[in-house]
C-alpha positions as a LaTeX table, in Angstrom:
\begin{tabular}{lrrr}
\hline
Residue & $x$ (\AA) & $y$ (\AA) & $z$ (\AA) \\
\hline
Ile1 & 0.00 & 0.00 & 0.00 \\
Val2 & 2.83 & 2.41 & 0.83 \\
Ser3 & 4.45 & 1.70 & $-2.54$ \\
Ala4 & 1.17 & 2.37 & $-4.32$ \\
Cys5 & 0.73 & 5.68 & $-2.46$ \\
Ala6 & 4.30 & 6.71 & $-3.28$ \\
Leu7 & 3.78 & 5.82 & $-6.93$ \\
Phe8 & 0.52 & 7.77 & $-7.04$ \\
Ala9 & 2.18 & 10.81 & $-5.39$ \\
Ala10 & 5.06 & 10.68 & $-7.87$ \\
Ala11 & 2.60 & 10.54 & $-10.80$ \\
Gln12 & 0.71 & 13.55 & $-9.40$ \\
Leu13 & 3.94 & 15.50 & $-8.97$ \\
Leu14 & 5.00 & 14.68 & $-12.52$ \\
Glu15 & 1.63 & 15.85 & $-13.84$ \\
Ala16 & 1.79 & 19.09 & $-11.85$ \\
Thr17 & 5.31 & 19.76 & $-13.12$ \\
Ser18 & 4.32 & 19.18 & $-16.74$ \\
Val19 & 1.48 & 21.70 & $-16.37$ \\
Ala20 & 3.40 & 24.32 & $-14.33$ \\
Glu21 & 6.68 & 24.29 & $-16.23$ \\
Pro22 & 5.39 & 25.80 & $-19.52$ \\
Leu23 & 3.40 & 28.39 & $-17.57$ \\
Ile24 & 6.45 & 29.46 & $-15.57$ \\
Glu25 & 8.62 & 29.54 & $-18.71$ \\
Arg26 & 6.10 & 31.85 & $-20.46$ \\
Gln27 & 5.93 & 34.15 & $-17.43$ \\
Val28 & 9.71 & 34.41 & $-17.15$ \\
Ser29 & 10.06 & 34.97 & $-20.90$ \\
Asp30 & 7.56 & 37.80 & $-20.70$ \\
Leu31 & 9.17 & 39.37 & $-17.61$ \\
Cys32 & 12.59 & 39.16 & $-19.24$ \\
Asn33 & 11.45 & 40.92 & $-22.41$ \\
Ala34 & 12.81 & 44.48 & $-22.32$ \\
Thr35 & 9.38 & 45.98 & $-23.10$ \\
Thr36 & 8.04 & 44.42 & $-19.88$ \\
Tyr37 & 11.19 & 44.38 & $-17.73$ \\
Val38 & 12.09 & 48.06 & $-18.03$ \\
Pro39 & 8.67 & 49.55 & $-17.13$ \\
Leu40 & 8.32 & 47.14 & $-14.19$ \\
Ala41 & 11.81 & 47.93 & $-12.86$ \\
Met42 & 11.16 & 51.65 & $-13.19$ \\
Ala43 & 7.75 & 51.39 & $-11.49$ \\
Leu44 & 9.35 & 49.43 & $-8.64$ \\
His45 & 11.98 & 52.19 & $-8.31$ \\
Cys46 & 14.76 & 49.64 & $-8.31$ \\
Pro47 & 18.01 & 51.34 & $-7.30$ \\
Trp48 & 20.01 & 49.53 & $-9.99$ \\
Thr49 & 18.04 & 51.22 & $-12.79$ \\
Gly50 & 19.83 & 54.52 & $-12.17$ \\
Asp51 & 19.85 & 56.57 & $-15.34$ \\
Ala52 & 20.39 & 53.52 & $-17.54$ \\
Phe53 & 16.85 & 53.26 & $-18.87$ \\
Gly54 & 16.18 & 56.97 & $-19.46$ \\
Asp55 & 12.61 & 57.72 & $-20.59$ \\
Thr56 & 11.98 & 54.25 & $-22.03$ \\
Ala57 & 9.54 & 53.35 & $-19.27$ \\
Ser58 & 7.18 & 56.28 & $-19.63$ \\
Gly59 & 3.54 & 55.50 & $-20.21$ \\
Glu60 & 0.50 & 54.38 & $-18.32$ \\
Cys61 & 0.30 & 51.30 & $-16.19$ \\
Asn62 & $-2.94$ & 49.38 & $-16.75$ \\
Glu63 & $-4.63$ & 46.99 & $-14.32$ \\
Val64 & $-2.47$ & 44.01 & $-15.33$ \\
Cys65 & 0.68 & 46.10 & $-14.95$ \\
Ser66 & $-0.43$ & 47.34 & $-11.52$ \\
Ser67 & $-1.15$ & 43.79 & $-10.42$ \\
Arg68 & 2.28 & 42.64 & $-11.57$ \\
Ile69 & 3.96 & 45.49 & $-9.72$ \\
Ala70 & 2.08 & 44.65 & $-6.52$ \\
Thr71 & 3.07 & 40.99 & $-6.85$ \\
Leu72 & 6.69 & 41.84 & $-7.59$ \\
Arg73 & 6.83 & 44.16 & $-4.58$ \\
Arg74 & 5.66 & 41.30 & $-2.36$ \\
Leu75 & 8.28 & 39.01 & $-3.89$ \\
Gly76 & 11.16 & 41.51 & $-3.69$ \\
Gly77 & 10.99 & 42.39 & $-7.37$ \\
Cys78 & 14.13 & 44.57 & $-7.42$ \\
His79 & 16.10 & 41.54 & $-6.28$ \\
Leu80 & 14.07 & 38.97 & $-8.23$ \\
Leu81 & 14.06 & 40.54 & $-11.72$ \\
Pro82 & 17.86 & 40.58 & $-12.19$ \\
Lys83 & 18.06 & 37.00 & $-10.89$ \\
Leu84 & 15.41 & 35.79 & $-13.35$ \\
Cys85 & 16.70 & 37.80 & $-16.27$ \\
Thr86 & 20.40 & 36.99 & $-16.49$ \\
Gly87 & 22.28 & 33.89 & $-17.49$ \\
Phe88 & 20.43 & 33.59 & $-20.77$ \\
Ala89 & 21.00 & 30.70 & $-23.14$ \\
Tyr90 & 22.36 & 31.66 & $-26.56$ \\
Gly91 & 22.55 & 29.68 & $-29.76$ \\
Ala92 & 24.87 & 30.18 & $-32.72$ \\
Ala93 & 23.21 & 31.80 & $-35.72$ \\
Asp94 & 23.73 & 30.46 & $-39.23$ \\
Ala95 & 25.75 & 32.55 & $-41.71$ \\
Thr96 & 22.69 & 34.06 & $-43.43$ \\
Thr97 & 21.10 & 35.11 & $-40.14$ \\
Cys98 & 24.42 & 36.48 & $-38.92$ \\
His99 & 24.84 & 38.59 & $-42.07$ \\
Gly100 & 21.31 & 39.93 & $-41.63$ \\
Met101 & 22.05 & 40.85 & $-38.03$ \\
Phe102 & 24.91 & 43.09 & $-39.18$ \\
Glu103 & 22.79 & 44.66 & $-41.93$ \\
Gly104 & 20.06 & 45.48 & $-39.40$ \\
Val105 & 22.27 & 47.12 & $-36.77$ \\
Val106 & 20.90 & 50.40 & $-35.47$ \\
Ala107 & 23.54 & 50.74 & $-32.75$ \\
Gly108 & 26.33 & 48.18 & $-32.46$ \\
Tyr109 & 28.38 & 48.38 & $-29.29$ \\
Val110 & 31.95 & 47.14 & $-29.64$ \\
Gly111 & 34.30 & 46.04 & $-26.88$ \\
Asp112 & 37.60 & 44.20 & $-26.82$ \\
Phe113 & 36.30 & 40.97 & $-25.27$ \\
Gly114 & 36.23 & 37.30 & $-26.12$ \\
Gln115 & 33.07 & 35.23 & $-26.52$ \\
Gln116 & 32.47 & 34.44 & $-22.83$ \\
Arg117 & 32.81 & 38.05 & $-21.67$ \\
Cys118 & 30.74 & 39.22 & $-24.64$ \\
Arg119 & 27.92 & 36.89 & $-23.56$ \\
Leu120 & 28.12 & 38.23 & $-20.00$ \\
Glu121 & 28.01 & 41.81 & $-21.27$ \\
Cys122 & 24.91 & 41.00 & $-23.34$ \\
Asp123 & 23.33 & 39.42 & $-20.24$ \\
Lys124 & 23.88 & 42.66 & $-18.30$ \\
Asp125 & 21.75 & 44.64 & $-20.78$ \\
Ile126 & 18.13 & 43.46 & $-20.97$ \\
Val127 & 17.77 & 44.98 & $-24.45$ \\
Cys128 & 20.65 & 42.94 & $-25.84$ \\
Thr129 & 19.33 & 39.75 & $-27.42$ \\
Ser130 & 22.20 & 39.01 & $-29.81$ \\
Phe131 & 25.92 & 39.51 & $-30.16$ \\
Ala132 & 28.86 & 38.60 & $-32.38$ \\
Thr133 & 32.47 & 37.80 & $-31.70$ \\
Ile134 & 35.60 & 37.82 & $-33.81$ \\
Glu135 & 39.21 & 37.36 & $-32.85$ \\
Pro136 & 40.28 & 40.72 & $-31.33$ \\
Ala137 & 43.56 & 40.74 & $-33.24$ \\
Ser138 & 41.65 & 40.44 & $-36.51$ \\
Ala139 & 39.27 & 43.31 & $-35.88$ \\
Gly140 & 41.71 & 45.88 & $-34.59$ \\
Ser141 & 38.87 & 47.53 & $-32.66$ \\
Gly142 & 37.46 & 44.87 & $-30.38$ \\
Gly143 & 36.29 & 41.31 & $-30.67$ \\
Cys144 & 32.73 & 41.69 & $-29.34$ \\
Met145 & 29.69 & 43.47 & $-30.75$ \\
Leu146 & 26.34 & 43.73 & $-29.02$ \\
Phe147 & 23.65 & 44.32 & $-31.64$ \\
Asp148 & 21.48 & 46.43 & $-29.38$ \\
Gly149 & 21.42 & 47.87 & $-25.90$ \\
Phe150 & 20.90 & 50.89 & $-23.72$ \\
Pro151 & 23.40 & 53.56 & $-24.87$ \\
Ser152 & 24.16 & 54.68 & $-21.31$ \\
Leu153 & 25.48 & 51.19 & $-20.49$ \\
His154 & 27.97 & 51.23 & $-23.39$ \\
Asp155 & 29.12 & 54.84 & $-23.74$ \\
Ala156 & 32.44 & 54.60 & $-21.88$ \\
Ala157 & 35.48 & 52.35 & $-21.65$ \\
Pro158 & 35.81 & 49.45 & $-22.18$ \\
Trp159 & 33.34 & 50.11 & $-25.00$ \\
Val160 & 34.43 & 51.74 & $-28.25$ \\
Ser161 & 32.45 & 54.94 & $-28.58$ \\
Pro162 & 30.35 & 55.98 & $-30.46$ \\
Ala163 & 28.11 & 53.06 & $-31.37$ \\
Leu164 & 28.45 & 51.67 & $-34.88$ \\
Asp165 & 25.70 & 51.97 & $-37.49$ \\
Ala166 & 24.93 & 49.20 & $-40.02$ \\
Ala167 & 27.62 & 50.24 & $-42.52$ \\
Gln168 & 30.26 & 50.47 & $-39.80$ \\
Ala169 & 29.13 & 47.13 & $-38.34$ \\
Met170 & 29.49 & 45.48 & $-41.76$ \\
Glu171 & 32.99 & 46.97 & $-42.04$ \\
Trp172 & 33.84 & 45.67 & $-38.55$ \\
Ala173 & 32.67 & 42.17 & $-39.53$ \\
Ser174 & 34.54 & 42.20 & $-42.85$ \\
His175 & 37.93 & 41.86 & $-41.10$ \\
Ala176 & 37.21 & 38.29 & $-39.99$ \\
Ser177 & 34.46 & 35.71 & $-39.94$ \\
Pro178 & 32.20 & 36.65 & $-37.04$ \\
Thr179 & 30.30 & 34.13 & $-34.98$ \\
Cys180 & 26.83 & 35.43 & $-34.10$ \\
Phe181 & 24.68 & 34.34 & $-31.17$ \\
Leu182 & 20.96 & 34.80 & $-30.50$ \\
Arg183 & 19.23 & 34.68 & $-27.12$ \\
Leu184 & 17.17 & 31.51 & $-26.88$ \\
Gln185 & 15.51 & 31.77 & $-23.46$ \\
Pro186 & 15.98 & 33.13 & $-19.95$ \\
\hline
\end{tabular}
């Protein structure tokens, strides 16, 4: 009888996990999207936002937004959000996608880092969802490019300033074969 109860409990736990896991993944993916993350962090008055986000969080907060803020306050949102929304998984982009990423650059932020540090720098900026690396010696101006981000986080050393536009990004990539990475999930 004890074995049967244990088996039944394990089956129930497995069922609950299979239902809860996709729900939690969707919630975290939404919270870690810059268009959700930034307004919530600003509304919570998180001290780490500083001047980094500028006016990006202006706008009205509807009932759903207010409910989320109340929940995040109860859960220590200023501590929770950065924990949930770092350590992203990235996947290598194919050559065609990588080329398109360079063509679509609005502001490419370049630093003299290798792949691991480049990934960490992308993780630090919620807007950054993709980056590229090349051998620093080949580029002559840094081995890491973030394809997007908050300017205030990348306007001083160790970043090359000013940010590169699409033509400059293509020139940067032409010195070597870049490896591009896309954020997969939080």
